[in-house]
TIDOKE-891190 format. One record per residue (C-alpha): residue number from 1; z, y, x. Coordinates in Angstrom, 1 decimal. Layout:
N
+------+--------+--------+--------+
: resi :     c3 :     c2 :     c1 :
+------+--------+--------+--------+
:  NUM :      Z :      Y :      X :
...
+------+--------+--------+--------+
This chain:
433
+------+--------+--------+--------+
: resi :     c3 :     c2 :     c1 :
+------+--------+--------+--------+
:    1 :    0.0 :    0.0 :    0.0 :
:    2 :   -0.8 :    3.5 :    1.3 :
:    3 :    0.1 :    7.0 :    0.3 :
:    4 :   -2.9 :    8.4 :    2.1 :
:    5 :   -5.8 :    8.9 :   -0.2 :
:    6 :   -9.4 :    7.9 :    0.9 :
:    7 :  -10.3 :   11.6 :    1.0 :
:    8 :   -7.3 :   12.4 :    3.3 :
:    9 :   -8.0 :    9.4 :    5.5 :
:   10 :  -11.6 :   10.6 :    5.8 :
:   11 :  -10.4 :   14.0 :    6.9 :
:   12 :   -8.0 :   12.5 :    9.4 :
:   13 :  -10.9 :   10.4 :   10.7 :
:   14 :  -13.1 :   13.5 :   11.1 :
:   15 :  -10.4 :   15.2 :   13.1 :
:   16 :  -10.0 :   12.2 :   15.4 :
:   17 :  -13.8 :   12.1 :   15.8 :
:   18 :  -14.1 :   15.8 :   16.7 :
:   19 :  -11.4 :   15.7 :   19.3 :
:   20 :  -11.8 :   12.2 :   20.7 :
:   21 :  -15.2 :   10.6 :   20.0 :
:   22 :  -17.8 :   13.4 :   19.7 :
:   23 :  -20.4 :   13.3 :   22.5 :
:   24 :  -19.7 :   15.4 :   25.5 :
:   25 :  -21.8 :   16.3 :   28.6 :
:   26 :  -24.1 :   13.4 :   29.9 :
:   27 :  -24.1 :   12.4 :   33.6 :
:   28 :  -21.3 :   11.7 :   36.0 :
:   29 :  -18.2 :   13.1 :   34.4 :
:   30 :  -14.8 :   14.4 :   35.5 :
:   31 :  -12.0 :   12.1 :   36.4 :
:   32 :   -8.2 :   12.7 :   36.4 :
:   33 :   -5.1 :   10.5 :   37.0 :
:   34 :   -1.5 :   10.2 :   36.3 :
:   35 :    0.5 :    8.2 :   38.9 :
:   36 :    4.1 :    7.1 :   38.5 :
:   37 :    6.8 :    6.0 :   40.8 :
:   38 :   10.2 :    4.4 :   40.6 :
:   39 :   12.7 :    6.7 :   42.3 :
:   40 :   15.5 :    4.6 :   44.0 :
:   41 :   18.3 :    5.4 :   46.4 :
:   42 :   19.2 :    3.3 :   49.5 :
:   43 :   21.0 :    0.7 :   47.3 :
:   44 :   18.0 :    0.1 :   45.1 :
:   45 :   19.4 :    1.9 :   42.1 :
:   46 :   17.5 :    4.5 :   40.1 :
:   47 :   18.3 :    8.1 :   41.2 :
:   48 :   19.7 :   10.2 :   38.3 :
:   49 :   17.7 :   13.3 :   37.4 :
:   50 :   20.7 :   15.6 :   37.0 :
:   51 :   23.5 :   16.9 :   39.1 :
:   52 :   23.7 :   18.6 :   42.5 :
:   53 :   22.5 :   15.4 :   44.3 :
:   54 :   20.1 :   14.3 :   41.5 :
:   55 :   16.4 :   13.9 :   41.8 :
:   56 :   15.5 :   17.2 :   40.2 :
:   57 :   17.7 :   19.1 :   42.7 :
:   58 :   16.1 :   17.2 :   45.6 :
:   59 :   12.6 :   18.0 :   44.4 :
:   60 :   13.6 :   21.6 :   43.8 :
:   61 :   14.3 :   21.9 :   47.5 :
:   62 :   10.9 :   20.6 :   48.5 :
:   63 :    9.2 :   22.6 :   45.7 :
:   64 :   10.5 :   25.9 :   47.2 :
:   65 :    9.0 :   25.0 :   50.6 :
:   66 :    5.7 :   23.9 :   49.0 :
:   67 :    5.3 :   26.9 :   46.7 :
:   68 :    5.5 :   24.8 :   43.6 :
:   69 :    6.4 :   26.6 :   40.3 :
:   70 :    9.3 :   25.4 :   38.1 :
:   71 :    8.2 :   25.2 :   34.4 :
:   72 :    9.9 :   24.0 :   31.2 :
:   73 :   10.0 :   20.3 :   30.6 :
:   74 :   12.2 :   18.3 :   28.3 :
:   75 :   15.5 :   20.0 :   27.6 :
:   76 :   17.3 :   20.9 :   30.8 :
:   77 :   14.9 :   18.8 :   32.8 :
:   78 :   12.1 :   20.9 :   34.2 :
:   79 :    8.6 :   20.0 :   35.5 :
:   80 :    6.9 :   21.4 :   38.5 :
:   81 :    3.4 :   22.8 :   39.0 :
:   82 :    1.5 :   22.9 :   42.2 :
:   83 :   -0.9 :   25.8 :   43.2 :
:   84 :   -3.8 :   23.4 :   42.8 :
:   85 :   -2.9 :   22.5 :   39.2 :
:   86 :   -1.1 :   19.2 :   39.6 :
:   87 :    2.1 :   18.6 :   37.5 :
:   88 :    5.2 :   16.7 :   38.6 :
:   89 :    7.3 :   15.5 :   35.7 :
:   90 :    9.6 :   12.7 :   34.7 :
:   91 :    9.7 :    9.7 :   32.5 :
:   92 :   12.7 :    8.7 :   30.3 :
:   93 :   14.2 :    6.4 :   33.0 :
:   94 :   13.8 :    9.0 :   35.8 :
:   95 :   10.5 :    7.8 :   37.0 :
:   96 :    8.4 :   10.5 :   38.7 :
:   97 :    4.9 :   11.2 :   37.3 :
:   98 :    2.3 :   13.2 :   39.1 :
:   99 :   -0.7 :   14.4 :   36.9 :
:  100 :   -3.8 :   15.9 :   38.4 :
:  101 :   -6.2 :   18.3 :   36.8 :
:  102 :   -9.7 :   16.9 :   36.0 :
:  103 :  -11.7 :   16.6 :   39.2 :
:  104 :  -15.4 :   16.7 :   39.7 :
:  105 :  -15.5 :   13.3 :   41.5 :
:  106 :  -13.6 :   10.3 :   42.4 :
:  107 :  -13.1 :   11.4 :   46.0 :
:  108 :  -12.0 :   14.8 :   44.9 :
:  109 :   -9.3 :   13.1 :   42.8 :
:  110 :   -8.2 :   11.0 :   45.8 :
:  111 :   -7.8 :   14.1 :   47.9 :
:  112 :   -5.9 :   15.9 :   45.1 :
:  113 :   -3.4 :   13.1 :   44.8 :
:  114 :   -3.0 :   12.7 :   48.5 :
:  115 :   -2.2 :   16.4 :   48.9 :
:  116 :    0.8 :   15.9 :   46.6 :
:  117 :    1.9 :   12.3 :   46.9 :
:  118 :    2.2 :   11.9 :   50.6 :
:  119 :    4.2 :   15.1 :   51.4 :
:  120 :    6.5 :   14.5 :   48.4 :
:  121 :    7.2 :   10.9 :   49.4 :
:  122 :    8.0 :   11.9 :   52.9 :
:  123 :   10.3 :   14.8 :   51.8 :
:  124 :   12.2 :   12.6 :   49.4 :
:  125 :   12.5 :    9.8 :   52.0 :
:  126 :   14.3 :   12.3 :   54.2 :
:  127 :   16.7 :   12.9 :   51.3 :
:  128 :   17.4 :    9.1 :   50.9 :
:  129 :   15.0 :    8.6 :   47.9 :
:  130 :   12.3 :    6.0 :   47.9 :
:  131 :    9.3 :    6.5 :   45.6 :
:  132 :    8.3 :    2.9 :   45.0 :
:  133 :    4.9 :    1.8 :   43.7 :
:  134 :    5.6 :   -1.3 :   41.6 :
:  135 :    4.7 :   -1.9 :   38.0 :
:  136 :    8.3 :   -2.5 :   37.0 :
:  137 :   11.7 :   -2.1 :   38.5 :
:  138 :   12.2 :   -5.6 :   39.8 :
:  139 :   15.9 :   -5.6 :   40.3 :
:  140 :   17.8 :   -3.5 :   37.8 :
:  141 :   18.6 :   -4.2 :   34.1 :
:  142 :   17.2 :   -1.6 :   31.8 :
:  143 :   20.5 :   -1.6 :   29.9 :
:  144 :   22.2 :   -0.1 :   33.0 :
:  145 :   19.8 :    2.8 :   33.2 :
:  146 :   20.7 :    5.7 :   30.8 :
:  147 :   18.1 :    7.7 :   29.1 :
:  148 :   17.3 :   10.5 :   31.5 :
:  149 :   15.4 :   12.8 :   29.1 :
:  150 :   17.9 :   13.3 :   26.2 :
:  151 :   15.2 :   14.8 :   23.9 :
:  152 :   15.0 :   13.9 :   20.1 :
:  153 :   11.6 :   12.3 :   20.7 :
:  154 :   12.9 :    9.8 :   23.3 :
:  155 :   16.1 :    9.2 :   21.4 :
:  156 :   14.1 :    8.2 :   18.3 :
:  157 :   11.8 :    6.1 :   20.4 :
:  158 :   14.8 :    4.3 :   21.9 :
:  159 :   16.2 :    3.6 :   18.4 :
:  160 :   12.9 :    2.3 :   17.2 :
:  161 :   12.2 :    0.0 :   20.1 :
:  162 :   15.8 :   -1.3 :   20.2 :
:  163 :   15.3 :   -2.4 :   16.5 :
:  164 :   12.5 :   -4.7 :   17.8 :
:  165 :   13.8 :   -6.1 :   21.0 :
:  166 :   14.5 :   -5.4 :   24.7 :
:  167 :   11.0 :   -4.6 :   25.9 :
:  168 :   10.9 :   -1.0 :   24.6 :
:  169 :   13.6 :    0.4 :   26.9 :
:  170 :   12.2 :   -1.6 :   29.8 :
:  171 :    8.8 :    0.1 :   29.2 :
:  172 :   10.4 :    3.5 :   28.8 :
:  173 :   12.9 :    3.4 :   31.7 :
:  174 :   11.5 :    0.9 :   34.2 :
:  175 :    7.7 :    0.8 :   34.3 :
:  176 :    5.3 :    2.7 :   36.5 :
:  177 :    1.5 :    2.8 :   36.3 :
:  178 :   -1.6 :    4.5 :   37.5 :
:  179 :   -3.6 :    5.9 :   34.6 :
:  180 :   -7.2 :    7.1 :   34.9 :
:  181 :   -8.8 :    9.6 :   32.6 :
:  182 :  -12.6 :    9.8 :   32.0 :
:  183 :  -14.9 :   12.0 :   30.0 :
:  184 :  -16.4 :   10.7 :   26.8 :
:  185 :  -20.0 :   11.2 :   27.8 :
:  186 :  -23.1 :   11.4 :   25.5 :
:  187 :  -22.4 :    7.9 :   24.1 :
:  188 :  -18.7 :    7.8 :   23.4 :
:  189 :  -18.7 :    4.7 :   21.2 :
:  190 :  -20.4 :    2.6 :   24.0 :
:  191 :  -18.0 :    4.0 :   26.7 :
:  192 :  -15.0 :    3.3 :   24.4 :
:  193 :  -16.0 :   -0.3 :   23.9 :
:  194 :  -16.7 :   -0.8 :   27.6 :
:  195 :  -13.4 :    0.6 :   28.7 :
:  196 :  -11.5 :   -1.6 :   26.2 :
:  197 :  -13.5 :   -4.6 :   27.4 :
:  198 :  -12.6 :   -3.8 :   31.0 :
:  199 :   -8.8 :   -3.7 :   30.3 :
:  200 :   -8.0 :   -7.4 :   31.0 :
:  201 :   -9.8 :   -7.3 :   34.3 :
:  202 :   -8.0 :   -4.1 :   35.4 :
:  203 :   -4.7 :   -5.7 :   34.5 :
:  204 :   -5.6 :   -8.7 :   36.6 :
:  205 :   -7.0 :   -6.9 :   39.6 :
:  206 :   -4.2 :   -4.4 :   39.9 :
:  207 :   -1.2 :   -6.6 :   38.8 :
:  208 :    1.8 :   -5.6 :   40.8 :
:  209 :    5.0 :   -6.6 :   38.9 :
:  210 :    5.7 :  -10.4 :   39.2 :
:  211 :    9.5 :  -10.1 :   39.4 :
:  212 :   12.2 :   -8.9 :   37.1 :
:  213 :   16.0 :   -8.9 :   37.6 :
:  214 :   15.4 :  -10.3 :   41.1 :
:  215 :   13.5 :  -13.4 :   39.9 :
:  216 :   10.0 :  -14.6 :   39.4 :
:  217 :    8.9 :  -14.0 :   35.8 :
:  218 :    5.8 :  -16.2 :   35.6 :
:  219 :    3.6 :  -13.1 :   35.0 :
:  220 :    1.5 :  -11.4 :   37.7 :
:  221 :    2.0 :   -8.2 :   35.7 :
:  222 :    5.4 :   -8.3 :   33.9 :
:  223 :    4.7 :   -4.7 :   33.0 :
:  224 :    1.7 :   -5.9 :   31.0 :
:  225 :    3.9 :   -8.6 :   29.4 :
:  226 :    6.3 :   -5.9 :   28.3 :
:  227 :    3.4 :   -4.0 :   26.6 :
:  228 :    2.3 :   -7.2 :   24.8 :
:  229 :    5.8 :   -7.8 :   23.5 :
:  230 :    6.6 :   -4.1 :   22.7 :
:  231 :    5.1 :   -3.4 :   19.3 :
:  232 :    1.7 :   -4.9 :   18.2 :
:  233 :    1.3 :   -2.0 :   15.6 :
:  234 :    0.7 :    0.5 :   18.4 :
:  235 :   -0.5 :   -1.4 :   21.5 :
:  236 :   -3.4 :   -3.6 :   22.6 :
:  237 :   -7.2 :   -3.1 :   22.8 :
:  238 :   -9.6 :   -1.8 :   20.2 :
:  239 :  -11.6 :   -4.2 :   18.0 :
:  240 :  -15.3 :   -3.2 :   18.4 :
:  241 :  -16.5 :   -1.1 :   15.6 :
:  242 :  -19.6 :    1.0 :   14.9 :
:  243 :  -17.3 :    4.0 :   14.0 :
:  244 :  -14.5 :    4.0 :   16.6 :
:  245 :  -13.0 :    7.2 :   15.1 :
:  246 :  -12.5 :    5.5 :   11.7 :
:  247 :  -11.2 :    2.4 :   13.4 :
:  248 :   -8.7 :    4.4 :   15.5 :
:  249 :   -7.6 :    6.3 :   12.4 :
:  250 :   -6.9 :    3.1 :   10.6 :
:  251 :   -5.0 :    1.8 :   13.6 :
:  252 :   -2.9 :    4.9 :   13.6 :
:  253 :   -2.2 :    4.8 :    9.9 :
:  254 :   -1.1 :    1.2 :   10.2 :
:  255 :    1.2 :    1.8 :   13.1 :
:  256 :    4.9 :    2.2 :   12.2 :
:  257 :    6.1 :    5.8 :   12.2 :
:  258 :    8.9 :    5.6 :   14.8 :
:  259 :   10.2 :    9.1 :   14.0 :
:  260 :   11.6 :    8.4 :   10.6 :
:  261 :   13.1 :    5.7 :    8.4 :
:  262 :   13.1 :    5.2 :    4.6 :
:  263 :   16.2 :    5.2 :    2.4 :
:  264 :   16.9 :    1.5 :    3.3 :
:  265 :   16.8 :    2.3 :    7.1 :
:  266 :   13.4 :    0.6 :    7.5 :
:  267 :   10.5 :    1.8 :    9.6 :
:  268 :    7.2 :    2.0 :    7.7 :
:  269 :    3.6 :    2.4 :    8.7 :
:  270 :    2.6 :    6.1 :    8.9 :
:  271 :    0.0 :    5.6 :    6.1 :
:  272 :    2.8 :    4.5 :    3.6 :
:  273 :    4.6 :    7.9 :    3.8 :
:  274 :    3.8 :   10.5 :    1.3 :
:  275 :    2.2 :   13.6 :    2.8 :
:  276 :    4.5 :   16.7 :    2.9 :
:  277 :    4.4 :   20.2 :    4.1 :
:  278 :    4.5 :   19.3 :    7.8 :
:  279 :    2.1 :   16.3 :    7.5 :
:  280 :   -0.3 :   17.7 :   10.1 :
:  281 :    2.4 :   18.2 :   12.7 :
:  282 :    3.8 :   14.7 :   11.9 :
:  283 :    0.3 :   13.2 :   12.3 :
:  284 :   -0.2 :   14.9 :   15.7 :
:  285 :    3.2 :   13.7 :   16.9 :
:  286 :    2.5 :   10.2 :   15.6 :
:  287 :   -0.7 :   10.0 :   17.6 :
:  288 :    1.2 :   10.6 :   20.8 :
:  289 :    3.4 :    7.6 :   20.1 :
:  290 :    0.4 :    5.1 :   20.2 :
:  291 :    0.0 :    3.2 :   23.4 :
:  292 :   -3.2 :    1.2 :   23.4 :
:  293 :   -4.8 :    0.1 :   26.7 :
:  294 :   -7.3 :    2.9 :   26.3 :
:  295 :   -6.0 :    6.0 :   24.6 :
:  296 :   -8.4 :    8.6 :   23.2 :
:  297 :   -7.0 :   12.1 :   23.9 :
:  298 :  -10.1 :   14.2 :   24.0 :
:  299 :  -10.9 :   12.1 :   27.0 :
:  300 :  -10.4 :    8.4 :   27.5 :
:  301 :   -7.1 :    7.5 :   29.2 :
:  302 :   -7.2 :    4.0 :   30.8 :
:  303 :   -3.6 :    2.7 :   31.0 :
:  304 :   -4.0 :   -0.9 :   32.2 :
:  305 :   -3.2 :   -0.7 :   35.9 :
:  306 :    0.2 :   -1.3 :   37.4 :
:  307 :    1.4 :    1.3 :   40.0 :
:  308 :   -0.1 :    0.4 :   43.4 :
:  309 :    0.4 :    1.6 :   46.9 :
:  310 :   -1.1 :    5.1 :   47.3 :
:  311 :   -3.3 :    3.8 :   50.1 :
:  312 :   -5.3 :    2.1 :   47.4 :
:  313 :   -5.4 :    4.9 :   44.9 :
:  314 :   -9.2 :    5.4 :   45.3 :
:  315 :   -9.9 :    1.8 :   44.3 :
:  316 :   -9.4 :    2.0 :   40.5 :
:  317 :  -11.1 :    5.4 :   40.5 :
:  318 :  -14.1 :    4.1 :   42.4 :
:  319 :  -14.2 :    1.0 :   40.2 :
:  320 :  -14.0 :    2.9 :   36.9 :
:  321 :  -16.3 :    5.7 :   37.8 :
:  322 :  -18.9 :    3.3 :   39.3 :
:  323 :  -18.9 :    1.1 :   36.2 :
:  324 :  -18.7 :    3.9 :   33.6 :
:  325 :  -20.6 :    6.9 :   35.0 :
:  326 :  -23.5 :    5.0 :   36.5 :
:  327 :  -25.8 :    4.1 :   33.6 :
:  328 :  -27.2 :    0.9 :   35.2 :
:  329 :  -23.8 :   -0.4 :   36.0 :
:  330 :  -22.4 :    0.5 :   32.6 :
:  331 :  -25.1 :   -1.6 :   30.8 :
:  332 :  -24.5 :   -4.6 :   33.0 :
:  333 :  -20.8 :   -4.3 :   32.9 :
:  334 :  -20.9 :   -4.1 :   29.1 :
:  335 :  -22.6 :   -7.6 :   29.0 :
:  336 :  -20.2 :   -9.1 :   31.7 :
:  337 :  -17.0 :   -7.9 :   30.1 :
:  338 :  -17.9 :   -8.1 :   26.4 :
:  339 :  -15.4 :   -9.4 :   23.8 :
:  340 :  -12.7 :   -9.9 :   26.4 :
:  341 :   -9.8 :   -8.9 :   24.2 :
:  342 :   -8.7 :  -12.5 :   23.9 :
:  343 :   -8.0 :  -12.5 :   27.6 :
:  344 :   -5.4 :   -9.7 :   27.5 :
:  345 :   -2.3 :  -12.0 :   27.6 :
:  346 :   -3.9 :  -14.4 :   30.1 :
:  347 :   -4.8 :  -11.5 :   32.4 :
:  348 :   -1.2 :  -10.3 :   32.6 :
:  349 :    0.3 :  -13.8 :   33.0 :
:  350 :   -2.2 :  -15.5 :   35.4 :
:  351 :   -4.1 :  -12.5 :   36.7 :
:  352 :   -6.9 :  -13.6 :   39.1 :
:  353 :   -5.4 :  -17.1 :   39.3 :
:  354 :   -7.4 :  -17.6 :   36.1 :
:  355 :  -10.8 :  -18.8 :   37.4 :
:  356 :  -12.9 :  -17.2 :   34.6 :
:  357 :  -11.2 :  -13.8 :   34.9 :
:  358 :  -11.5 :  -14.0 :   38.7 :
:  359 :  -15.2 :  -14.7 :   38.6 :
:  360 :  -16.0 :  -11.9 :   36.2 :
:  361 :  -13.7 :   -9.5 :   38.2 :
:  362 :  -15.7 :  -10.2 :   41.4 :
:  363 :  -19.0 :   -9.5 :   39.6 :
:  364 :  -17.6 :   -6.3 :   38.1 :
:  365 :  -16.4 :   -5.2 :   41.5 :
:  366 :  -19.9 :   -5.6 :   42.9 :
:  367 :  -21.4 :   -3.7 :   40.0 :
:  368 :  -18.9 :   -0.9 :   40.5 :
:  369 :  -19.5 :   -0.5 :   44.2 :
:  370 :  -23.3 :   -0.3 :   43.6 :
:  371 :  -22.8 :    2.1 :   40.8 :
:  372 :  -20.4 :    4.3 :   42.7 :
:  373 :  -22.8 :    4.4 :   45.6 :
:  374 :  -25.6 :    5.6 :   43.3 :
:  375 :  -23.4 :    8.5 :   42.1 :
:  376 :  -23.8 :   10.0 :   45.6 :
:  377 :  -21.6 :   10.9 :   48.5 :
:  378 :  -20.4 :   14.1 :   46.9 :
:  379 :  -18.9 :   12.1 :   44.1 :
:  380 :  -17.7 :    9.1 :   46.1 :
:  381 :  -17.5 :    9.4 :   49.9 :
:  382 :  -18.4 :    6.6 :   52.2 :
:  383 :  -14.8 :    6.4 :   53.3 :
:  384 :  -13.6 :    5.9 :   49.8 :
:  385 :  -16.3 :    3.2 :   49.2 :
:  386 :  -15.0 :    1.5 :   52.4 :
:  387 :  -11.4 :    1.5 :   51.0 :
:  388 :  -12.7 :   -0.1 :   47.8 :
:  389 :  -14.6 :   -2.7 :   49.8 :
:  390 :  -11.5 :   -3.4 :   51.8 :
:  391 :   -9.4 :   -3.9 :   48.7 :
:  392 :  -12.1 :   -6.3 :   47.4 :
:  393 :  -12.0 :   -8.3 :   50.7 :
:  394 :   -8.2 :   -8.4 :   50.8 :
:  395 :   -7.5 :   -9.0 :   47.2 :
:  396 :  -10.2 :   -9.5 :   44.5 :
:  397 :  -12.4 :  -11.8 :   46.6 :
:  398 :   -9.4 :  -14.0 :   47.3 :
:  399 :   -8.2 :  -14.2 :   43.8 :
:  400 :   -5.2 :  -12.1 :   44.7 :
:  401 :   -3.6 :   -8.8 :   43.6 :
:  402 :   -0.8 :   -6.7 :   45.0 :
:  403 :    1.6 :   -9.0 :   43.0 :
:  404 :    0.9 :  -11.6 :   45.7 :
:  405 :    2.5 :   -9.3 :   48.3 :
:  406 :    5.8 :   -8.8 :   46.5 :
:  407 :    8.7 :  -10.8 :   47.8 :
:  408 :   12.5 :  -10.6 :   47.6 :
:  409 :   14.2 :   -9.2 :   50.7 :
:  410 :   17.9 :   -8.6 :   51.3 :
:  411 :   18.8 :   -8.7 :   47.6 :
:  412 :   16.2 :   -6.1 :   46.7 :
:  413 :   12.5 :   -6.8 :   46.0 :
:  414 :   10.1 :   -4.9 :   48.3 :
:  415 :    6.4 :   -5.3 :   48.7 :
:  416 :    5.1 :   -6.7 :   52.0 :
:  417 :    3.3 :   -4.3 :   54.2 :
:  418 :   -0.4 :   -3.9 :   53.4 :
:  419 :   -2.6 :   -5.6 :   56.0 :
:  420 :   -6.0 :   -3.8 :   55.9 :
:  421 :   -8.6 :   -5.7 :   57.9 :
:  422 :   -7.0 :   -9.1 :   57.5 :
:  423 :   -9.4 :  -12.0 :   57.9 :
:  424 :  -11.4 :  -12.9 :   54.8 :
:  425 :  -13.6 :  -15.7 :   53.7 :
:  426 :  -17.1 :  -15.4 :   55.0 :
:  427 :  -18.5 :  -14.6 :   51.5 :
:  428 :  -15.8 :  -12.1 :   50.6 :
:  429 :  -17.1 :   -8.8 :   51.8 :
:  430 :  -19.2 :   -6.4 :   49.6 :
:  431 :  -22.5 :   -5.2 :   51.0 :
:  432 :  -22.3 :   -1.8 :   52.5 :
:  433 :  -25.6 :   -0.5 :   51.5 :
+------+--------+--------+--------+
């Protein structure tokens, strides 16, 4: 049963289309990223945001030296803005998030991230804080981590997720990802379908969270498992439709409204609530609480990759830009990855240990390198292509991901050192021309 009339649903669909699925400029588009880190002290515990010795105070000291600007964030927790337009903010468990502006190419994005990430990590390390690149905090229990952003939005999200199970607060307070944002292009429906079809392969190739509470979980990406278990009304991949705006609107209307309960204390789908005077504002807020693998936000935000070592940041960017922005690669990848939504759980659990996923991932990687090369050296430099090839050699060609480097050490899980240039099978390397 729905309280939203067909006419109102059509109007909502038109709004979603205009903002998220209307054609934009053709050709190689812009690309942006959000990268997240777990912020831990020397004992392996998350660093609180507040207080004289909290994470915000420590970043404040670096921000003054780096000419960053303090800006309002959530409540008493600020965010920081760099002169180049990057934003440093915080997630509910105190994770650090660095967001870039849209960049004109994959290599420009790599440079933008490096100019912020490396100096900040070094400065915080001098203050006893480690910014760790793992998909999930592998040691601590989420229940021991307080909500670091005491804003009504996050308090209500916590109440909602806790009414379902333990995975919501794990996601909110313990996970870290790298999210890539891409322009819609002149054929948004095709690009939307391709990106959703790529999601399982991205999960598998960049899986980096095999452990939780100090033990093996049986999942190459336990972060992906948390998303699968979180809330099926607001996660997953899109079912192919000729009208993705209508499909996404239906998805949003069917998702539970986590910001309010009925008189019996139950959460209900957004579409079952009667429209009131602030219906438009509620709808806009509701859209921000949906977490599919690919989220339409005016651009397409790809959310499938675990956090990885910053040395490899260029790899998912080269991969996605090569597959999406090169027309030839996009057509071939659409055939290779089609109808892959049934692989979503397998990708998180087995990763590239699944022979079928591994085979298609290798083929997609080859297509991506060729596509990225055709975009030209101003869009993707030869150095960044070489980094992507090295990742392929060290990981994808071997059926491995960064999860295979994670091990327990001295009571605290740490990733093994990356070994660029390690010997690879004779057929593992990608051609360089």
